[in-house]
C-alpha positions in Angstrom: 124.5 -65.1 148.6 122.1 -63.4 151.0 119.9 -66.5 151.0 122.9 -68.7 151.6 124.0 -66.8 154.7 120.4 -66.8 156.0 120.2 -70.5 155.7 123.7 -71.1 157.1 123.2 -69.0 160.2 119.7 -70.3 160.8 121.0 -73.9 160.6 124.0 -73.1 162.9 121.7 -71.4 165.4 119.3 -74.4 165.3 122.1 -76.8 166.1 123.4 -74.6 168.9 120.0 -74.1 170.5 119.2 -77.7 170.0 122.3 -78.6 171.9 121.3 -76.3 174.7 117.8 -77.7 174.9 119.0 -81.3 175.0 121.5 -80.4 177.8 118.9 -78.7 179.9 115.8 -80.9 179.3 117.0 -83.6 181.6 117.7 -81.0 184.3 114.3 -79.4 183.7 112.4 -82.7 183.9 114.1 -83.5 187.2 113.6 -80.1 188.6 110.0 -80.0 187.4 109.2 -83.3 189.1 110.7 -82.1 192.3 108.9 -78.8 192.0 105.5 -80.4 191.4 106.0 -82.7 194.3 106.9 -79.9 196.7 104.2 -77.5 195.5 101.4 -80.0 195.6 101.9 -81.0 199.3 99.8 -79.4 202.0 101.8 -77.2 204.4 101.2 -77.8 208.1 101.6 -74.5 209.8 103.0 -74.3 213.3 102.4 -71.9 216.2 104.5 -68.7 216.3 105.0 -68.8 212.5 106.4 -65.8 210.7 105.6 -65.2 207.0 108.9 -64.5 205.2 108.6 -62.4 202.1 111.8 -62.6 200.2 111.4 -59.6 197.9 114.5 -59.9 195.7 113.5 -60.3 192.1 111.2 -59.1 189.3 107.5 -58.6 190.1 105.0 -60.0 187.6 101.2 -60.4 187.6 101.4 -64.1 188.2 104.0 -66.4 189.5 106.2 -68.2 186.9 106.6 -71.9 187.7 109.8 -72.2 185.8 112.2 -74.6 187.5 115.1 -72.9 185.7 114.5 -69.6 187.5 116.7 -70.5 190.5 119.3 -72.0 188.1 119.6 -68.9 185.9 119.0 -66.3 188.7 115.9 -64.8 187.0 113.7 -64.8 190.1 110.1 -64.0 189.3 107.8 -62.8 192.1 104.1 -63.4 191.5 102.0 -60.6 192.8 99.0 -62.9 193.0 100.8 -65.4 195.3 102.3 -62.6 197.5 98.9 -61.1 198.0 97.3 -64.4 198.8 100.0 -65.2 201.3 99.6 -61.9 203.1 95.8 -62.4 203.2 96.1 -65.9 204.7 98.8 -64.7 207.2 96.4 -61.9 208.3 93.6 -64.3 209.1 95.6 -67.2 210.5 96.1 -67.1 214.3 99.3 -69.1 214.1 101.0 -66.4 212.0 102.4 -63.7 214.4 103.9 -61.4 211.9 105.7 -60.8 208.6 109.5 -60.7 208.0 110.4 -58.9 204.8 113.8 -59.8 203.4 114.4 -56.8 201.2 116.7 -56.5 198.2 116.5 -55.4 194.6 112.7 -55.6 194.0 112.1 -54.6 190.4 108.8 -53.7 188.8 106.6 -50.7 188.2 105.2 -48.6 190.9 101.7 -49.9 190.2 103.0 -53.5 190.9 104.2 -52.4 194.3 101.0 -50.6 195.2 98.7 -53.7 195.9 101.4 -55.3 198.0 101.9 -52.2 200.1 98.1 -51.8 200.6 97.9 -55.5 201.7 100.8 -54.9 204.2 99.0 -51.8 205.6 95.8 -53.9 206.1 97.9 -56.7 207.8 99.2 -54.2 210.3 95.7 -53.3 211.3 95.4 -56.7 213.0 98.1 -55.7 215.5 100.6 -58.2 214.1 104.1 -57.0 213.4 106.0 -56.3 210.2 109.8 -56.2 210.4 112.1 -55.6 207.4 115.7 -56.4 207.0 117.9 -55.6 204.0 121.6 -55.6 203.1 120.7 -53.2 200.3 117.2 -51.7 199.6 116.2 -50.8 196.1 113.8 -47.8 196.0 110.9 -50.2 195.3 111.8 -52.4 198.2 112.1 -49.4 200.5 108.7 -48.1 199.4 107.2 -51.5 200.5 109.4 -51.6 203.7 108.3 -48.1 204.7 105.1 -49.5 206.2 107.0 -51.7 208.6 107.0 -51.4 212.3 110.8 -51.6 212.2 113.2 -51.2 209.3 116.6 -52.8 209.8 119.7 -52.2 207.7 122.9 -54.1 207.6 125.6 -52.0 209.4 127.5 -51.9 206.1 124.4 -51.8 203.9 122.7 -49.1 201.8 119.4 -47.7 200.9 118.9 -46.6 197.3 117.0 -43.4 197.4 117.6 -41.0 194.5 114.3 -40.2 192.7 112.9 -41.3 189.4 113.8 -40.6 185.8 112.8 -41.5 182.3 115.7 -41.7 179.9 115.5 -40.8 176.2 117.9 -42.9 174.2 118.4 -42.0 170.6 119.5 -44.7 168.2 119.4 -42.4 165.2 123.2 -42.1 165.0 123.7 -45.8 165.2 121.3 -46.4 162.3 123.0 -43.6 160.4 126.3 -45.4 160.7 124.6 -48.6 159.5 123.2 -46.8 156.5 119.5 -47.0 157.6 117.1 -44.1 157.6 113.6 -44.3 159.1 110.5 -42.9 157.5 107.8 -42.1 160.1 104.0 -42.2 159.8 102.0 -41.3 162.9 99.1 -39.6 164.4 99.5 -38.0 167.8 101.5 -35.0 168.9 102.7 -36.9 172.0 103.2 -40.3 170.3 106.9 -40.4 171.1 107.8 -44.0 170.3 109.2 -42.9 166.9 111.5 -40.2 168.3 114.6 -42.3 169.1 114.8 -43.4 165.5 114.6 -39.9 163.9 116.0 -37.3 166.3 118.7 -36.8 168.9 116.6 -35.5 171.8 113.0 -35.7 172.9 110.4 -33.3 171.5 108.9 -30.5 173.7 105.6 -32.4 173.8 107.3 -35.6 174.9 109.3 -33.7 177.6 106.0 -32.2 178.8 104.3 -35.5 179.2 107.4 -37.2 180.7 107.8 -34.4 183.2 104.1 -34.7 184.2 103.9 -38.4 184.8 107.4 -39.0 186.3 106.8 -36.2 188.8 103.3 -37.6 189.5 104.6 -41.0 190.2 107.4 -39.7 192.5 105.0 -37.5 194.4 102.8 -40.5 195.1 105.9 -42.5 196.3 107.0 -39.6 198.6 103.5 -39.1 200.0 103.3 -42.8 201.0 106.7 -42.9 202.6 106.1 -39.6 204.4 102.9 -40.9 206.0 104.5 -44.2 207.1 107.8 -42.8 208.3 106.6 -39.4 209.6 109.2 -37.6 207.4 108.0 -34.6 205.5 107.9 -34.7 201.7 110.3 -31.8 201.5 112.8 -33.6 203.7 112.5 -36.8 201.7 113.2 -34.8 198.5 116.2 -33.2 200.1 117.5 -36.7 201.0 116.9 -38.0 197.5 119.1 -35.0 196.3 121.9 -36.3 198.5 121.8 -39.6 196.5 121.6 -41.9 199.6 122.8 -44.9 197.6 126.4 -44.3 198.6 125.7 -42.8 202.1 127.1 -44.8 205.1 124.5 -46.8 207.0 124.9 -44.7 210.2 123.9 -41.6 208.2 120.8 -43.4 206.8 119.9 -44.2 210.4 120.5 -40.5 211.4 118.2 -39.3 208.6 115.4 -41.5 210.0 115.1 -43.7 206.9 115.8 -46.9 209.0 115.3 -47.8 212.7 118.3 -50.1 213.5 121.6 -51.3 212.1 121.8 -55.0 212.8 123.2 -58.2 211.2 120.9 -61.1 210.4 121.6 -63.1 213.6 120.7 -60.0 215.7 117.6 -59.5 213.6 116.5 -63.0 214.2 117.0 -62.6 217.9 114.7 -59.6 217.7 112.1 -61.7 215.9 112.4 -64.3 218.7 111.6 -61.6 221.2 108.5 -60.5 219.2 107.2 -64.1 218.9 108.3 -65.1 222.5 110.5 -67.8 221.1 113.2 -69.2 223.3 116.7 -68.2 222.3 117.8 -71.8 221.9 114.8 -72.6 219.6 114.6 -72.0 215.9 112.2 -69.5 214.4 109.3 -70.9 212.3 109.4 -69.2 208.9 106.7 -69.9 206.3 107.3 -68.9 202.6 104.8 -67.6 200.1 104.7 -71.0 198.6 104.0 -72.6 202.0 101.0 -70.4 202.7 99.8 -71.1 199.1 99.3 -74.7 200.2 97.3 -74.1 203.3 93.4 -73.9 203.2 91.9 -70.4 203.0 89.7 -69.7 205.9 87.4 -67.6 203.7 87.5 -70.0 200.7 84.5 -69.6 198.4 85.4 -72.5 196.1 82.2 -74.3 196.9 80.1 -71.7 195.1 79.2 -72.7 191.6 79.1 -69.0 190.5 82.4 -67.6 189.4 84.1 -64.3 188.8 86.8 -64.9 186.2 90.1 -63.0 186.4 91.8 -63.0 183.0 95.4 -61.9 183.1 96.9 -60.2 180.1 100.5 -59.2 180.5 103.1 -58.1 178.0 103.3 -56.5 174.5 100.4 -57.1 172.1 101.7 -58.9 169.0 101.1 -61.6 166.5 102.8 -64.9 166.9 106.1 -64.9 165.1 108.4 -67.8 165.7 111.3 -65.9 164.1 111.1 -63.0 166.4 113.9 -62.5 168.9 111.4 -61.4 171.5 111.6 -62.0 175.3 109.0 -61.7 177.9 105.3 -62.3 178.1 103.1 -61.5 175.0 99.4 -61.0 174.4 98.1 -62.4 171.1 94.7 -62.2 169.6 94.8 -65.9 168.8 95.0 -66.7 172.5 92.9 -64.0 174.1 90.0 -64.1 171.6 89.8 -67.8 172.4 89.9 -67.1 176.2 87.3 -64.4 176.1 85.0 -66.5 173.9 85.3 -69.4 176.3 84.4 -67.1 179.3 81.5 -65.7 177.3 80.0 -69.2 176.8 80.7 -70.5 180.4 77.4 -70.1 182.2 79.1 -70.5 185.6 81.1 -67.3 185.0 78.9 -64.4 186.0 81.4 -61.6 185.4 84.9 -61.1 184.1 87.7 -59.0 185.5 90.2 -58.3 182.7 93.6 -57.6 184.3 95.7 -55.6 181.7 99.4 -54.9 182.2 100.5 -53.9 178.7 102.3 -51.0 177.0 100.5 -51.9 173.8 101.6 -53.2 170.5 100.0 -54.3 167.2 96.9 -52.2 166.3 95.4 -55.1 164.4 95.8 -57.6 167.3 94.3 -55.0 169.7 91.3 -54.5 167.5 90.6 -58.3 167.5 90.8 -58.4 171.3 88.7 -55.3 171.6 86.0 -57.0 169.6 85.9 -60.0 171.9 85.7 -57.8 175.0 82.8 -55.9 173.4 81.0 -59.2 172.6 81.6 -60.5 176.1 80.2 -57.3 177.6 76.9 -57.9 175.8 76.5 -61.1 177.8 78.0 -60.4 181.3 79.8 -57.5 183.1 83.5 -56.9 182.1 85.6 -54.9 184.5 89.2 -53.9 183.6 91.8 -53.7 186.3 95.0 -51.9 185.1 98.5 -52.8 186.3 101.7 -50.9 185.6 100.7 -50.1 182.1 97.5 -50.1 180.1 98.7 -47.7 177.4 98.1 -47.4 173.7 97.1 -50.9 172.6 96.7 -51.7 176.3 94.1 -49.0 176.5 92.6 -50.1 173.2 91.8 -53.6 174.6 90.4 -52.0 177.8 88.1 -49.3 176.6 85.1 -51.5 175.8 84.7 -52.7 179.5 81.7 -51.7 181.7 84.1 -50.0 184.1 87.9 -49.4 184.3 89.8 -49.5 187.6 93.4 -48.2 187.7 96.1 -47.8 190.3 97.0 -44.1 191.0 100.4 -44.9 189.4 99.2 -46.9 186.4 100.5 -45.4 183.1 97.6 -45.3 180.6 96.2 -43.5 177.7 98.8 -43.0 174.9 95.9 -43.1 172.4 97.8 -42.8 169.1 99.2 -44.9 166.2 102.4 -44.9 164.3 104.3 -46.8 161.6 108.1 -46.9 161.1 109.7 -47.9 157.8 113.5 -48.5 157.8 115.0 -47.9 154.4 118.4 -49.4 153.8 119.5 -48.0 150.5 122.9 -47.0 151.9 123.2 -50.3 153.7 122.6 -52.2 150.5 125.4 -50.3 148.8 127.8 -50.9 151.7 127.3 -54.6 151.7 127.4 -54.8 147.9 123.8 -55.5 147.0 122.2 -54.3 143.7 118.6 -54.7 142.5 116.7 -55.1 139.3 113.0 -55.9 138.9 110.1 -57.0 136.7 106.6 -56.0 137.8 103.1 -56.2 136.5 101.6 -53.2 138.2 102.6 -49.8 139.4 103.0 -50.8 143.1 103.9 -54.4 142.7 107.2 -53.6 144.4 105.8 -51.4 147.2 108.7 -50.4 149.4 111.2 -52.5 147.6 112.6 -55.7 149.0 114.3 -56.9 152.2 118.0 -55.9 153.0 119.4 -57.6 156.0 122.4 -58.8 157.9 121.1 -62.0 159.4 120.3 -61.9 163.1 121.4 -58.2 163.3 119.5 -55.8 161.2 116.7 -55.7 158.6 115.5 -52.8 156.4 114.0 -52.2 153.0 116.0 -51.6 149.8 114.6 -48.1 149.0 112.6 -45.2 150.4 108.9 -45.1 149.9 107.8 -43.0 146.9 105.6 -39.9 147.5 102.4 -41.7 146.5 103.3 -44.7 148.6 104.0 -42.5 151.6 100.6 -40.9 151.3 98.9 -44.3 151.1 100.7 -45.4 154.3 99.9 -42.2 156.2 96.2 -42.6 155.3 96.4 -46.1 156.5 97.7 -45.0 159.9 95.2 -42.1 160.1 92.3 -44.5 159.5 93.6 -46.7 162.3 93.7 -43.7 164.6 90.1 -42.8 163.7 89.0 -46.3 164.5 90.9 -46.1 167.8 89.1 -42.8 168.7 85.8 -44.4 167.8 86.4 -47.4 170.1 87.4 -45.2 173.0 84.5 -42.8 172.5 81.9 -45.6 172.3 83.4 -47.3 175.4 83.7 -44.2 177.5 80.5 -42.5 176.4 82.3 -39.5 175.0 82.6 -37.9 171.5 85.5 -38.6 169.2 86.5 -34.9 169.6 86.7 -35.3 173.4 88.8 -38.4 173.1 91.1 -36.7 170.6 91.6 -33.8 172.9 93.1 -36.1 175.6 94.5 -38.6 173.1 97.2 -37.6 170.6 99.5 -40.2 172.1 99.5 -38.5 175.6 100.4 -40.7 178.5 98.6 -40.2 181.8 98.9 -41.6 185.3 95.9 -43.3 186.8 95.2 -40.3 189.0 95.2 -38.0 185.9 93.2 -40.5 183.9 90.4 -40.5 186.5 90.2 -36.7 186.3 89.8 -36.7 182.5 87.4 -39.7 182.3 89.7 -42.4 180.9 89.1 -44.6 184.0 86.3 -44.8 186.5 88.0 -45.5 189.8 91.3 -45.8 191.5 91.9 -49.1 193.1 93.3 -52.6 193.1 92.4 -55.9 191.5 90.3 -56.7 194.5 88.3 -53.5 194.0 87.7 -54.5 190.4 86.4 -57.9 191.6 84.1 -56.1 194.1 82.6 -54.0 191.2 82.2 -57.1 189.1 80.3 -58.9 191.8 78.1 -55.8 192.3 77.3 -55.5 188.6 76.6 -59.3 188.3 74.4 -59.0 191.4 76.1 -61.9 193.2 77.5 -62.2 196.8 78.5 -65.8 196.9 81.1 -66.6 194.3 84.5 -68.1 193.7 87.5 -66.6 191.9 88.8 -68.4 188.9 92.1 -67.3 187.2 92.7 -67.5 183.5 94.6 -68.4 181.3 95.0 -71.7 183.1 98.6 -72.3 184.0 100.5 -75.0 182.2 103.4 -76.7 183.7 106.8 -75.7 182.3 107.3 -79.1 180.8 103.9 -79.0 179.0 104.7 -75.6 177.5 108.1 -76.8 176.4 106.9 -80.0 174.8 104.1 -78.1 173.0 106.6 -75.6 171.5 107.9 -75.7 168.0 111.6 -75.6 167.5 111.5 -71.9 166.8 109.5 -71.2 169.9 111.8 -73.5 172.0 114.7 -71.4 170.7 113.1 -68.3 172.0 112.4 -69.9 175.4 116.1 -70.9 175.6 117.1 -67.3 174.8 114.8 -66.0 177.5 116.3 -68.4 180.1 119.6 -66.6 179.9 118.4 -63.0 179.4 116.4 -60.3 181.2 113.4 -58.3 180.1 115.4 -55.3 178.6 114.4 -53.5 175.5 111.2 -55.4 174.9 109.3 -52.6 173.4 112.1 -51.4 171.1 112.4 -55.0 169.8 108.6 -55.0 169.3 108.9 -52.0 166.9 111.8 -53.6 165.0 109.8 -56.8 164.7 106.7 -55.0 163.5 108.4 -53.3 160.6 109.3 -56.7 159.1 105.7 -57.8 159.1 102.6 -56.7 157.2 101.1 -54.9 160.2 103.2 -51.8 160.6 100.5 -50.0 162.5 101.7 -49.9 166.1 99.9 -48.7 169.2 102.7 -48.9 171.8 104.3 -46.8 174.5 108.0 -47.4 174.8 109.1 -45.0 177.5 110.7 -46.7 180.4 111.1 -45.3 183.9 114.1 -45.8 186.1 113.0 -46.3 189.7 
């Protein structure tokens, strides 16, 4: 009966998804053709141009050329394109300033940091930055705080309330479903297992969360304080007022904004700054427009290259049946990419840009090995984004040098395994089991018990000797993790273990304890790579090479296409929790992942 329901629901889902794909494919092809036509044309910039940064959406390392984004409302803002646009605007005499249209900018603090630094450098040229917003998210306000003038809609709001990290226990839910979790882990601070087995966070987890959340918020407040000339103490007092619901005139009184204006009045102000006649239109250029104008400092003619390899998302094996959303890092892809860069004689150094909370320990080991082999041939510099934690640190530790943002979350050196046992679930849904086996552990952990597309567990708990085997398996993985980190960082395993144990650190803290070498941006990592490769004339090449949306869609299997369709109509929530659930149904239950999320 279980097999019948699996087959039935799988067939039904395939039919439904197939219908969705057929319906959207025509639209996608048309939108893709239009998008490729518009993006490939050279933009002719005019005098008195203003770069318009529409910062309303989710920040990612690289732009996503998905023509359905505007259709579904899932706006992706590529940090790489934003930084390139600001740099070009800074050096182009026709660009007089930047107009930031603020909104709900979502992304980690470390994603905001390079944009904010680029805006500060832009101001040094004497050009203006003006920001307008109907509603400012905290991330958008952090960026806007560097502006010469912050404008708020007279009926608008500024979200300013501090940061938090929420512990959500799912233990009670699984108890009701008849599922108990058996935990195997190494690391006092390795807290990814806690939501499955307890109702509140452990003391160790509370300690590390308190440390890094306060560290991030302190960094944010310091930046705003310096830009707005408001003391940190005053800013904290305003955050305690929960400004999200405060009237706009109060926000103005508190000094958080400079003016209360509507958009037409804001545009009149921009005309004054650019000396544009009132009857004339303002010349706005988008990020995409500036992407299509020549770079005055273009080094593309140089045959020597520094490769920037972007790795974003959770580290996992390819699994077409996994209901995962978001970007993923697989050994299959990244071993191939790293090997290709190793063999490319024109690539003189590699910057490995890592933005990952971790994932599969097995996949991480394969990528670590390729980084280590690459390092023997040419310099490898890691640049950390929002996260380079657990498996994300594993794949980073072999580099010649590691550069992190002050607000990067890294470390989390620890390993765990979670085994869901569904003995009570099996009784509830009317399943019974019998067996024939040839050896003592032929039926290790029992068999699968599942409600298709909802929950999956194992039919019985692990026996005592099975539990010992699995715990030893996890401990061997942790020992290997310690060895990799110790060799990469020039420390002993004991020293790494003392700062490991699953403990999460900010970039600033990681510098103090020797897990990273420098605080800085992707550009800083590129500078270090050039220095170690002893080159001054070079071009930047980005990898993996982008494929068009249609190419990716046509190359997909039906299962992969199904997952893409799901992603079109969903957001990036609960990615790490789903990663854990996915891992326990595969042979590699060893996970090196950090699942804590920060509300900002």
